[in-house]
Backbone and ligand atoms as CSV (ligand in chain L), in Angstrom:
chain,resi,resn,atom,element,x,y,z
A,1,MET,N,N,-9.660,45.761,-16.879
A,1,MET,CA,C,-10.817,45.066,-17.462
A,1,MET,C,C,-12.041,45.300,-16.591
A,2,LYS,N,N,-13.091,45.682,-17.254
A,2,LYS,CA,C,-14.336,45.905,-16.518
A,2,LYS,C,C,-15.047,44.571,-16.283
A,3,PHE,N,N,-15.506,44.379,-15.069
A,3,PHE,CA,C,-16.177,43.116,-14.753
A,3,PHE,C,C,-17.640,43.189,-15.165
A,4,LYS,N,N,-18.078,42.239,-15.894
A,4,LYS,CA,C,-19.459,42.237,-16.389
A,4,LYS,C,C,-20.258,41.124,-15.700
A,5,PRO,N,N,-21.559,41.304,-15.578
A,5,PRO,CA,C,-22.395,40.256,-14.956
A,5,PRO,C,C,-22.237,38.894,-15.641
A,6,ALA,N,N,-21.934,38.913,-16.935
A,6,ALA,CA,C,-21.772,37.650,-17.664
A,6,ALA,C,C,-20.614,36.836,-17.087
A,7,HIS,N,N,-19.567,37.557,-16.604
A,7,HIS,CA,C,-18.431,36.855,-15.988
A,7,HIS,C,C,-18.876,36.102,-14.741
A,8,LEU,N,N,-19.713,36.769,-13.949
A,8,LEU,CA,C,-20.219,36.120,-12.735
A,8,LEU,C,C,-21.009,34.861,-13.073
A,9,LEU,N,N,-21.812,34.976,-14.112
A,9,LEU,CA,C,-22.613,33.825,-14.534
A,9,LEU,C,C,-21.695,32.656,-14.907
A,10,GLY,N,N,-20.620,32.968,-15.615
A,10,GLY,CA,C,-19.662,31.923,-16.008
A,10,GLY,C,C,-19.017,31.273,-14.801
A,11,LEU,N,N,-18.595,32.098,-13.862
A,11,LEU,CA,C,-17.975,31.564,-12.643
A,11,LEU,C,C,-18.976,30.748,-11.838
A,12,GLY,N,N,-20.212,31.245,-11.792
A,12,GLY,CA,C,-21.258,30.529,-11.063
A,12,GLY,C,C,-21.495,29.154,-11.657
A,13,SER,N,N,-21.535,29.080,-12.966
A,13,SER,CA,C,-21.759,27.793,-13.639
A,13,SER,C,C,-20.625,26.820,-13.332
A,14,LEU,N,N,-19.409,27.356,-13.334
A,14,LEU,CA,C,-18.247,26.503,-13.023
A,14,LEU,C,C,-18.331,25.980,-11.597
A,15,ALA,N,N,-18.704,26.864,-10.676
A,15,ALA,CA,C,-18.788,26.462,-9.274
A,15,ALA,C,C,-19.852,25.391,-9.089
A,16,VAL,N,N,-20.989,25.558,-9.754
A,16,VAL,CA,C,-22.069,24.569,-9.650
A,16,VAL,C,C,-21.609,23.233,-10.224
A,17,ALA,N,N,-20.942,23.287,-11.368
A,17,ALA,CA,C,-20.457,22.049,-11.992
A,17,ALA,C,C,-19.462,21.345,-11.071
A,18,ALA,N,N,-18.562,22.127,-10.454
A,18,ALA,CA,C,-17.560,21.544,-9.559
A,18,ALA,C,C,-18.241,20.891,-8.357
A,19,LEU,N,N,-19.265,21.555,-7.819
A,19,LEU,CA,C,-19.977,20.994,-6.664
A,19,LEU,C,C,-20.705,19.710,-7.037
A,20,LEU,N,N,-21.292,19.692,-8.224
A,20,LEU,CA,C,-22.033,18.507,-8.652
A,20,LEU,C,C,-21.103,17.326,-8.903
A,21,LEU,N,N,-19.923,17.607,-9.434
A,21,LEU,CA,C,-19.003,16.540,-9.806
A,21,LEU,C,C,-18.106,16.087,-8.655
A,22,ALA,N,N,-17.938,16.926,-7.641
A,22,ALA,CA,C,-16.989,16.635,-6.565
A,22,ALA,C,C,-17.231,15.297,-5.859
A,23,PRO,N,N,-18.467,14.992,-5.440
A,23,PRO,CA,C,-18.648,13.702,-4.734
A,23,PRO,C,C,-18.327,12.516,-5.627
A,24,TYR,N,N,-18.679,12.611,-6.907
A,24,TYR,CA,C,-18.421,11.542,-7.859
A,24,TYR,C,C,-16.916,11.322,-8.013
A,25,ALA,N,N,-16.200,12.426,-8.247
A,25,ALA,CA,C,-14.756,12.341,-8.463
A,25,ALA,C,C,-14.046,11.834,-7.215
A,26,SER,N,N,-14.441,12.311,-6.037
A,26,SER,CA,C,-13.714,11.919,-4.831
A,26,SER,C,C,-14.005,10.469,-4.460
A,27,ALA,N,N,-15.213,9.972,-4.748
A,27,ALA,CA,C,-15.507,8.573,-4.455
A,27,ALA,C,C,-14.615,7.673,-5.298
A,28,LYS,N,N,-14.505,8.003,-6.571
A,28,LYS,CA,C,-13.672,7.196,-7.452
A,28,LYS,C,C,-12.208,7.319,-7.051
A,29,ASN,N,N,-11.802,8.524,-6.703
A,29,ASN,CA,C,-10.420,8.736,-6.322
A,29,ASN,C,C,-10.071,7.935,-5.067
A,30,SER,N,N,-11.024,7.737,-4.197
A,30,SER,CA,C,-10.733,6.979,-2.972
A,30,SER,C,C,-10.411,5.518,-3.312
A,31,TYR,N,N,-11.018,4.984,-4.353
A,31,TYR,CA,C,-10.715,3.609,-4.771
A,31,TYR,C,C,-9.291,3.540,-5.333
A,32,ARG,N,N,-8.954,4.550,-6.123
A,32,ARG,CA,C,-7.617,4.580,-6.715
A,32,ARG,C,C,-6.555,4.673,-5.606
A,33,ILE,N,N,-6.805,5.517,-4.641
A,33,ILE,CA,C,-5.856,5.702,-3.534
A,33,ILE,C,C,-5.756,4.405,-2.711
A,34,ALA,N,N,-6.889,3.738,-2.502
A,34,ALA,CA,C,-6.884,2.463,-1.761
A,34,ALA,C,C,-6.065,1.418,-2.513
A,35,ALA,N,N,-6.252,1.356,-3.820
A,35,ALA,CA,C,-5.523,0.367,-4.629
A,35,ALA,C,C,-4.028,0.655,-4.611
A,36,GLN,N,N,-3.652,1.914,-4.701
A,36,GLN,CA,C,-2.225,2.276,-4.672
A,36,GLN,C,C,-1.564,1.821,-3.386
A,37,ALA,N,N,-2.231,2.074,-2.273
A,37,ALA,CA,C,-1.649,1.710,-0.976
A,37,ALA,C,C,-1.590,0.184,-0.824
A,38,GLN,N,N,-2.689,-0.468,-1.140
A,38,GLN,CA,C,-2.763,-1.919,-0.936
A,38,GLN,C,C,-1.850,-2.684,-1.886
A,39,PHE,N,N,-1.691,-2.176,-3.091
A,39,PHE,CA,C,-0.846,-2.846,-4.089
A,39,PHE,C,C,0.593,-2.317,-4.047
A,40,LYS,N,N,0.893,-1.499,-3.061
A,40,LYS,CA,C,2.245,-0.962,-2.856
A,40,LYS,C,C,2.749,-0.243,-4.106
A,41,LEU,N,N,1.867,0.562,-4.685
A,41,LEU,CA,C,2.211,1.294,-5.910
A,41,LEU,C,C,2.373,2.779,-5.603
A,42,ILE,N,N,3.212,3.035,-4.607
A,42,ILE,CA,C,3.512,4.403,-4.217
A,42,ILE,C,C,5.019,4.575,-4.297
A,43,SER,N,N,5.444,5.593,-5.011
A,43,SER,CA,C,6.878,5.788,-5.224
A,43,SER,C,C,7.562,6.277,-3.939
A,44,ALA,N,N,8.878,6.278,-3.961
A,44,ALA,CA,C,9.654,6.640,-2.768
A,44,ALA,C,C,9.314,8.049,-2.281
A,45,ASP,N,N,8.937,8.947,-3.208
A,45,ASP,CA,C,8.602,10.314,-2.792
A,45,ASP,C,C,7.142,10.452,-2.360
A,46,GLY,N,N,6.456,9.314,-2.203
A,46,GLY,CA,C,5.097,9.329,-1.672
A,46,GLY,C,C,4.003,9.550,-2.690
A,47,LYS,N,N,4.361,9.615,-3.967
A,47,LYS,CA,C,3.347,9.850,-4.996
A,47,LYS,C,C,2.745,8.532,-5.481
A,48,GLY,N,N,1.455,8.574,-5.746
A,48,GLY,CA,C,0.773,7.405,-6.277
A,48,GLY,C,C,1.231,7.122,-7.694
A,49,GLU,N,N,1.271,5.847,-8.026
A,49,GLU,CA,C,1.805,5.470,-9.331
A,49,GLU,C,C,0.754,4.963,-10.303
A,50,ILE,N,N,-0.522,4.981,-9.901
A,50,ILE,CA,C,-1.534,4.503,-10.843
A,50,ILE,C,C,-2.590,5.565,-11.098
A,51,GLY,N,N,-3.147,5.496,-12.285
A,51,GLY,CA,C,-4.238,6.382,-12.655
A,51,GLY,C,C,-5.516,5.572,-12.797
A,52,CYS,N,N,-6.573,6.240,-13.203
A,52,CYS,CA,C,-7.881,5.585,-13.356
A,52,CYS,C,C,-7.807,4.423,-14.343
A,53,ILE,N,N,-6.867,4.523,-15.303
A,53,ILE,CA,C,-6.741,3.507,-16.353
A,53,ILE,C,C,-6.356,2.140,-15.779
A,54,TYR,N,N,-5.920,2.114,-14.536
A,54,TYR,CA,C,-5.561,0.835,-13.916
A,54,TYR,C,C,-6.762,-0.123,-13.924
A,55,CYS,N,N,-7.956,0.418,-13.748
A,55,CYS,CA,C,-9.179,-0.404,-13.727
A,55,CYS,C,C,-10.220,0.017,-14.767
A,56,HIS,N,N,-10.159,1.290,-15.164
A,56,HIS,CA,C,-11.176,1.801,-16.089
A,56,HIS,C,C,-10.709,1.704,-17.537
A,57,ALA,N,N,-11.672,1.758,-18.442
A,57,ALA,CA,C,-11.346,1.730,-19.866
A,57,ALA,C,C,-10.758,3.067,-20.316
A,58,SER,N,N,-11.171,4.139,-19.657
A,58,SER,CA,C,-10.703,5.479,-20.022
A,58,SER,C,C,-9.711,6.003,-18.988
A,59,PRO,N,N,-8.693,6.743,-19.426
A,59,PRO,CA,C,-7.734,7.319,-18.469
A,59,PRO,C,C,-8.377,8.319,-17.511
A,60,THR,N,N,-9.577,8.809,-17.852
A,60,THR,CA,C,-10.255,9.755,-16.961
A,60,THR,C,C,-11.285,9.052,-16.082
A,61,GLY,N,N,-11.313,7.718,-16.112
A,61,GLY,CA,C,-12.238,6.966,-15.256
A,61,GLY,C,C,-13.648,6.961,-15.809
A,62,GLY,N,N,-14.612,7.006,-14.917
A,62,GLY,CA,C,-16.014,6.994,-15.339
A,62,GLY,C,C,-16.490,5.591,-15.671
A,63,ARG,N,N,-17.607,5.534,-16.359
A,63,ARG,CA,C,-18.200,4.227,-16.674
A,63,ARG,C,C,-17.322,3.455,-17.644
A,64,GLY,N,N,-17.348,2.141,-17.500
A,64,GLY,CA,C,-16.573,1.300,-18.404
A,64,GLY,C,C,-15.278,0.845,-17.755
A,65,TRP,N,N,-15.162,-0.480,-17.593
A,65,TRP,CA,C,-13.981,-1.053,-16.957
A,65,TRP,C,C,-13.099,-1.709,-18.006
A,66,ASN,N,N,-11.812,-1.774,-17.734
A,66,ASN,CA,C,-10.972,-2.642,-18.559
A,66,ASN,C,C,-11.138,-4.070,-18.007
A,67,LYS,N,N,-10.400,-5.027,-18.550
A,67,LYS,CA,C,-10.602,-6.428,-18.149
A,67,LYS,C,C,-10.303,-6.654,-16.657
A,68,PHE,N,N,-9.271,-5.990,-16.151
A,68,PHE,CA,C,-8.953,-6.125,-14.727
A,68,PHE,C,C,-10.065,-5.484,-13.877
A,69,GLY,N,N,-10.524,-4.318,-14.304
A,69,GLY,CA,C,-11.617,-3.648,-13.597
A,69,GLY,C,C,-12.878,-4.497,-13.592
A,70,GLN,N,N,-13.098,-5.244,-14.671
A,70,GLN,CA,C,-14.275,-6.129,-14.726
A,70,GLN,C,C,-14.154,-7.237,-13.686
A,71,GLU,N,N,-12.948,-7.790,-13.545
A,71,GLU,CA,C,-12.740,-8.833,-12.530
A,71,GLU,C,C,-12.970,-8.242,-11.133
A,72,LEU,N,N,-12.386,-7.085,-10.921
A,72,LEU,CA,C,-12.514,-6.407,-9.627
A,72,LEU,C,C,-13.975,-6.097,-9.317
A,73,SER,N,N,-14.693,-5.551,-10.276
A,73,SER,CA,C,-16.088,-5.194,-10.008
A,73,SER,C,C,-16.929,-6.442,-9.760
A,74,GLY,N,N,-16.522,-7.582,-10.343
A,74,GLY,CA,C,-17.213,-8.838,-10.069
A,74,GLY,C,C,-17.124,-9.200,-8.589
A,75,PHE,N,N,-15.954,-8.972,-7.998
A,75,PHE,CA,C,-15.793,-9.242,-6.564
A,75,PHE,C,C,-16.447,-8.147,-5.717
A,76,TYR,N,N,-16.384,-6.930,-6.210
A,76,TYR,CA,C,-16.926,-5.807,-5.429
A,76,TYR,C,C,-18.446,-5.854,-5.372
A,77,PHE,N,N,-19.067,-6.122,-6.517
A,77,PHE,CA,C,-20.530,-6.104,-6.577
A,77,PHE,C,C,-21.123,-7.500,-6.577
A,78,GLY,N,N,-20.279,-8.526,-6.397
A,78,GLY,CA,C,-20.735,-9.921,-6.505
A,78,GLY,C,C,-21.814,-10.308,-5.503
A,79,ASP,N,N,-21.835,-11.557,-5.091
A,79,ASP,CA,C,-22.890,-12.091,-4.217
A,79,ASP,C,C,-23.161,-11.186,-3.019
A,80,ALA,N,N,-22.086,-10.811,-2.336
A,80,ALA,CA,C,-22.221,-9.891,-1.216
A,80,ALA,C,C,-21.386,-8.668,-1.570
A,81,LYS,N,N,-21.955,-7.473,-1.387
A,81,LYS,CA,C,-21.177,-6.279,-1.716
A,81,LYS,C,C,-20.021,-6.174,-0.721
A,82,ARG,N,N,-18.810,-6.149,-1.264
A,82,ARG,CA,C,-17.621,-6.139,-0.416
A,82,ARG,C,C,-17.034,-4.740,-0.358
A,83,ASN,N,N,-16.132,-4.531,0.603
A,83,ASN,CA,C,-15.415,-3.265,0.596
A,83,ASN,C,C,-14.308,-3.373,-0.456
A,84,ILE,N,N,-13.786,-2.224,-0.843
A,84,ILE,CA,C,-12.837,-2.185,-1.962
A,84,ILE,C,C,-11.558,-2.960,-1.616
A,85,GLY,N,N,-11.124,-2.920,-0.357
A,85,GLY,CA,C,-9.902,-3.625,0.037
A,85,GLY,C,C,-10.019,-5.130,-0.160
A,86,ASP,N,N,-11.129,-5.703,0.288
A,86,ASP,CA,C,-11.335,-7.143,0.118
A,86,ASP,C,C,-11.465,-7.500,-1.362
A,87,ALA,N,N,-12.172,-6.653,-2.116
A,87,ALA,CA,C,-12.357,-6.921,-3.548
A,87,ALA,C,C,-11.011,-6.887,-4.283
A,88,LEU,N,N,-10.162,-5.933,-3.923
A,88,LEU,CA,C,-8.831,-5.847,-4.555
A,88,LEU,C,C,-8.025,-7.122,-4.272
A,89,TYR,N,N,-8.048,-7.543,-3.026
A,89,TYR,CA,C,-7.286,-8.726,-2.622
A,89,TYR,C,C,-7.811,-9.983,-3.319
A,90,LEU,N,N,-9.123,-10.163,-3.309
A,90,LEU,CA,C,-9.720,-11.359,-3.913
A,90,LEU,C,C,-9.458,-11.415,-5.420
A,91,THR,N,N,-9.387,-10.267,-6.048
A,91,THR,CA,C,-9.104,-10.216,-7.489
A,91,THR,C,C,-7.714,-10.784,-7.763
A,92,LEU,N,N,-6.748,-10.434,-6.930
A,92,LEU,CA,C,-5.391,-10.973,-7.115
A,92,LEU,C,C,-5.326,-12.440,-6.710
A,93,LYS,N,N,-6.016,-12.785,-5.642
A,93,LYS,CA,C,-6.002,-14.157,-5.122
A,93,LYS,C,C,-6.625,-15.140,-6.128
A,94,ALA,N,N,-7.519,-14.646,-6.977
A,94,ALA,CA,C,-8.171,-15.494,-7.989
A,94,ALA,C,C,-7.155,-16.009,-9.008
A,95,ASP,N,N,-5.988,-15.373,-9.040
A,95,ASP,CA,C,-4.876,-15.822,-9.872
A,95,ASP,C,C,-5.246,-15.891,-11.358
A,96,LYS,N,N,-5.859,-14.839,-11.844
A,96,LYS,CA,C,-6.239,-14.772,-13.259
A,96,LYS,C,C,-5.305,-13.829,-14.012
A,97,ASP,N,N,-5.379,-13.919,-15.315
A,97,ASP,CA,C,-4.650,-13.015,-16.200
A,97,ASP,C,C,-5.716,-12.250,-16.978
A,98,ALA,N,N,-6.206,-11.166,-16.380
A,98,ALA,CA,C,-7.366,-10.465,-16.930
A,98,ALA,C,C,-7.149,-10.014,-18.383
A,99,ASP,N,N,-5.966,-9.481,-18.673
A,99,ASP,CA,C,-5.754,-8.923,-20.020
A,99,ASP,C,C,-5.174,-9.953,-20.999
A,100,GLY,N,N,-4.934,-11.172,-20.521
A,100,GLY,CA,C,-4.508,-12.234,-21.428
A,100,GLY,C,C,-3.106,-12.075,-21.991
A,101,ASP,N,N,-2.228,-11.376,-21.264
A,101,ASP,CA,C,-0.863,-11.165,-21.776
A,101,ASP,C,C,0.136,-12.204,-21.245
A,102,LYS,N,N,-0.386,-13.253,-20.607
A,102,LYS,CA,C,0.412,-14.363,-20.067
A,102,LYS,C,C,1.055,-14.044,-18.712
A,103,TYR,N,N,0.771,-12.852,-18.181
A,103,TYR,CA,C,1.253,-12.507,-16.843
A,103,TYR,C,C,0.049,-12.434,-15.906
A,104,PRO,N,N,-0.032,-13.306,-14.893
A,104,PRO,CA,C,-1.129,-13.217,-13.936
A,104,PRO,C,C,-1.202,-11.810,-13.315
A,105,ASP,N,N,-2.408,-11.402,-12.983
A,105,ASP,CA,C,-2.628,-10.045,-12.455
A,105,ASP,C,C,-1.701,-9.719,-11.286
A,106,VAL,N,N,-1.540,-10.677,-10.368
A,106,VAL,CA,C,-0.719,-10.405,-9.181
A,106,VAL,C,C,0.733,-10.127,-9.578
A,107,LEU,N,N,1.213,-10.776,-10.628
A,107,LEU,CA,C,2.595,-10.526,-11.063
A,107,LEU,C,C,2.716,-9.169,-11.748
A,108,GLU,N,N,1.635,-8.710,-12.361
A,108,GLU,CA,C,1.666,-7.360,-12.945
A,108,GLU,C,C,1.668,-6.308,-11.838
A,109,VAL,N,N,1.026,-6.620,-10.721
A,109,VAL,CA,C,1.084,-5.706,-9.580
A,109,VAL,C,C,2.521,-5.632,-9.076
A,110,VAL,N,N,3.173,-6.786,-8.966
A,110,VAL,CA,C,4.575,-6.827,-8.534
A,110,VAL,C,C,5.452,-6.043,-9.516
A,111,ALA,N,N,5.202,-6.215,-10.814
A,111,ALA,CA,C,6.017,-5.578,-11.860
A,111,ALA,C,C,5.632,-4.120,-12.107
A,112,LYS,N,N,4.509,-3.678,-11.499
A,112,LYS,CA,C,4.011,-2.308,-11.679
A,112,LYS,C,C,3.611,-2.014,-13.122
A,113,THR,N,N,3.037,-3.028,-13.786
A,113,THR,CA,C,2.464,-2.815,-15.114
A,113,THR,C,C,0.945,-2.870,-14.976
A,114,LEU,N,N,0.229,-2.634,-16.059
A,114,LEU,CA,C,-1.229,-2.570,-15.996
A,114,LEU,C,C,-1.849,-3.953,-16.229
A,115,PRO,N,N,-2.524,-4.501,-15.216
A,115,PRO,CA,C,-3.100,-5.847,-15.364
A,115,PRO,C,C,-4.318,-5.892,-16.285
A,116,GLY,N,N,-4.814,-4.724,-16.685
A,116,GLY,CA,C,-5.984,-4.692,-17.557
A,116,GLY,C,C,-5.667,-4.237,-18.965
A,117,ASP,N,N,-4.384,-4.165,-19.296
A,117,ASP,CA,C,-3.965,-3.683,-20.617
A,117,ASP,C,C,-2.855,-4.601,-21.141
A,118,ALA,N,N,-3.190,-5.403,-22.146
A,118,ALA,CA,C,-2.238,-6.390,-22.663
A,118,ALA,C,C,-1.004,-5.750,-23.299
A,119,THR,N,N,-1.087,-4.454,-23.621
A,119,THR,CA,C,0.093,-3.789,-24.201
A,119,THR,C,C,1.066,-3.326,-23.119
A,120,SER,N,N,0.644,-3.386,-21.862
A,120,SER,CA,C,1.508,-3.034,-20.735
A,120,SER,C,C,1.940,-4.339,-20.083
A,121,LYS,N,N,3.161,-4.759,-20.400
A,121,LYS,CA,C,3.647,-6.057,-19.921
A,121,LYS,C,C,4.958,-5.912,-19.170
A,122,PRO,N,N,5.154,-6.778,-18.171
A,122,PRO,CA,C,6.436,-6.756,-17.461
A,122,PRO,C,C,7.594,-7.089,-18.408
A,123,THR,N,N,8.774,-6.584,-18.092
A,123,THR,CA,C,9.967,-6.923,-18.872
A,123,THR,C,C,10.654,-8.161,-18.292
A,124,LYS,N,N,10.310,-8.500,-17.042
A,124,LYS,CA,C,10.902,-9.683,-16.407
A,124,LYS,C,C,10.088,-10.919,-16.770
A,125,THR,N,N,10.681,-12.085,-16.594
A,125,THR,CA,C,9.956,-13.331,-16.871
A,125,THR,C,C,8.979,-13.629,-15.734
A,126,VAL,N,N,8.022,-14.501,-16.027
A,126,VAL,CA,C,7.064,-14.945,-15.018
A,126,VAL,C,C,7.812,-15.561,-13.832
A,127,ALA,N,N,8.837,-16.370,-14.128
A,127,ALA,CA,C,9.585,-17.048,-13.058
A,127,ALA,C,C,10.265,-16.038,-12.120
A,128,VAL,N,N,10.865,-15.008,-12.696
A,128,VAL,CA,C,11.524,-13.975,-11.879
A,128,VAL,C,C,10.493,-13.250,-11.016
A,129,LEU,N,N,9.351,-12.914,-11.616
A,129,LEU,CA,C,8.310,-12.202,-10.865
A,129,LEU,C,C,7.693,-13.091,-9.781
A,130,GLU,N,N,7.571,-14.389,-10.078
A,130,GLU,CA,C,7.058,-15.314,-9.062
A,130,GLU,C,C,7.990,-15.357,-7.861
A,131,ALA,N,N,9.291,-15.338,-8.131
A,131,ALA,CA,C,10.278,-15.331,-7.039
A,131,ALA,C,C,10.167,-14.030,-6.234
A,132,GLU,N,N,9.963,-12.923,-6.931
A,132,GLU,CA,C,9.809,-11.629,-6.238
A,132,GLU,C,C,8.542,-11.629,-5.380
A,133,LEU,N,N,7.470,-12.213,-5.919
A,133,LEU,CA,C,6.209,-12.305,-5.164
A,133,LEU,C,C,6.404,-13.158,-3.911
A,134,LYS,N,N,7.111,-14.275,-4.073
A,134,LYS,CA,C,7.364,-15.168,-2.944
A,134,LYS,C,C,8.145,-14.427,-1.857
A,135,ALA,N,N,9.138,-13.631,-2.273
A,135,ALA,CA,C,9.951,-12.870,-1.317
A,135,ALA,C,C,9.105,-11.836,-0.563
A,136,LEU,N,N,8.056,-11.357,-1.218
A,136,LEU,CA,C,7.162,-10.387,-0.561
A,136,LEU,C,C,6.224,-11.071,0.438
A,137,GLY,N,N,6.113,-12.403,0.325
A,137,GLY,CA,C,5.195,-13.139,1.196
A,137,GLY,C,C,3.992,-13.678,0.445
A,138,GLY,N,N,4.078,-13.698,-0.874
A,138,GLY,CA,C,2.970,-14.219,-1.678
A,138,GLY,C,C,1.851,-13.196,-1.832
A,139,VAL,N,N,0.728,-13.670,-2.349
A,139,VAL,CA,C,-0.395,-12.769,-2.635
A,139,VAL,C,C,-0.904,-12.082,-1.366
A,140,ASP,N,N,-0.654,-12.685,-0.196
A,140,ASP,CA,C,-1.106,-12.065,1.052
A,140,ASP,C,C,-0.399,-10.745,1.351
A,141,ALA,N,N,0.686,-10.461,0.610
A,141,ALA,CA,C,1.325,-9.143,0.753
A,141,ALA,C,C,0.357,-8.030,0.321
A,142,PHE,N,N,-0.685,-8.408,-0.437
A,142,PHE,CA,C,-1.631,-7.412,-0.942
A,142,PHE,C,C,-2.996,-7.525,-0.266
A,143,LYS,N,N,-2.995,-8.143,0.910
A,143,LYS,CA,C,-4.213,-8.240,1.721
A,143,LYS,C,C,-4.521,-6.856,2.293
A,144,PRO,N,N,-5.811,-6.535,2.451
A,144,PRO,CA,C,-6.101,-5.233,3.069
A,144,PRO,C,C,-5.636,-5.200,4.519
A,145,LYS,N,N,-5.232,-4.034,4.975
A,145,LYS,CA,C,-4.821,-3.882,6.372
A,145,LYS,C,C,-6.066,-3.999,7.253
A,146,PRO,N,N,-5.979,-4.736,8.383
A,146,PRO,CA,C,-7.174,-4.877,9.244
A,146,PRO,C,C,-7.573,-3.549,9.889
L,1,CA,CA,CA,-1.819,-9.810,-17.459
């Protein structure tokens, strides 16, 4: 195949787009990675278990939060701008049920379901999950590391 200048232009455009989007994508990804570690949502093989949909309305992230993300952003951008670790912890400590599925957000973290999506619900009862949370040390198990 003969290489044409048009190919270079295409590659150049892709490279520029990647450079422009990289800081945006990595900033958001750092929040996802922080949430995975703090909420203990990392599988035995070290892989993260949550995607952008954990807090965002879209699986690809970007603007627009789901109900849990709205609670989180309230703590993150609230009276004093907090770091993501404190905002994550305070969101669980508030003891709310963001998606209204009758499971408090902290119990959905324990159950590894989506606290911002009412169609993603734990299979265990609230009482069983409360006992599991207690065994972990309560909501403070999800406190940010100092
Ligand atoms: Ca819920």
